[in-house]
C-alpha positions in Angstrom: 38.5 28.0 -22.6 38.2 25.5 -20.0 42.1 24.9 -19.8 43.7 26.3 -17.0 46.1 28.7 -18.9 44.2 29.3 -21.8 45.0 33.0 -21.3 48.7 32.4 -21.4 48.7 29.7 -24.1 46.3 31.5 -26.5 45.8 35.1 -25.7 44.5 36.1 -29.0 41.7 33.3 -29.1 41.0 34.3 -25.3 40.4 37.8 -26.3 38.2 37.1 -28.9 36.1 35.1 -27.0 35.9 37.4 -24.0 35.5 40.4 -26.4 32.3 38.6 -27.8 30.8 37.7 -24.4 31.4 41.2 -23.1 29.8 42.6 -26.0 26.7 40.3 -25.7 26.3 40.9 -21.9 26.8 44.6 -22.5 24.0 44.5 -24.8 21.8 42.3 -23.3 18.3 43.7 -22.4 16.0 42.2 -19.2 13.1 40.1 -20.2 9.8 40.7 -18.8 10.4 38.2 -16.0 12.4 40.8 -14.1 9.5 43.0 -14.3 7.3 40.4 -12.7 9.5 39.6 -10.0 9.4 43.4 -9.0 5.8 43.2 -8.9 5.7 40.4 -6.9 8.0 42.0 -4.4 5.8 45.2 -4.5 2.2 43.0 -4.0 4.2 41.3 -1.0 5.0 44.6 0.5 8.8 43.8 0.5 10.3 46.6 -1.4 12.4 47.5 1.3 13.1 44.3 2.9 14.3 42.1 -0.1 17.4 41.1 -1.3 18.6 39.9 -4.9 21.4 37.3 -4.6 22.3 36.5 -8.2 24.9 34.0 -9.6 25.0 35.1 -13.2 27.6 37.6 -14.6 25.3 40.2 -16.7 23.8 42.6 -14.2 20.5 42.2 -15.8 18.7 42.9 -12.5 20.2 46.3 -12.2 19.3 47.3 -15.7 15.8 46.3 -15.0 15.9 48.9 -12.2 16.3 46.5 -8.9 18.1 48.5 -6.0 21.9 48.0 -6.0 21.8 48.4 -2.3 20.0 45.2 -2.2 21.4 43.2 -4.8 24.5 40.9 -4.6 26.1 39.4 -7.7 28.0 36.0 -6.4 30.5 36.1 -9.2 30.8 39.4 -10.1 30.1 40.8 -13.5 31.8 40.3 -16.7 31.7 44.2 -16.9 33.8 44.3 -13.8 36.5 41.8 -14.7 
């Protein structure tokens, strides 16, 4: 899947891999570290003064309850592609 034209040359394999990734990411559950980070933000009194800049593609910050208005997903999400 690292080839430039993988989708064009091997569409069945592309959709197999993409479908598997999509299913895994859509079923992923945030680990307890996300809640710990929210606790730190609250302890610092920064609930309305923080932003999350995330380079992953899974939206786990949003699934764990972070404010959508204070969240930037650098690469986009596999759910949005």
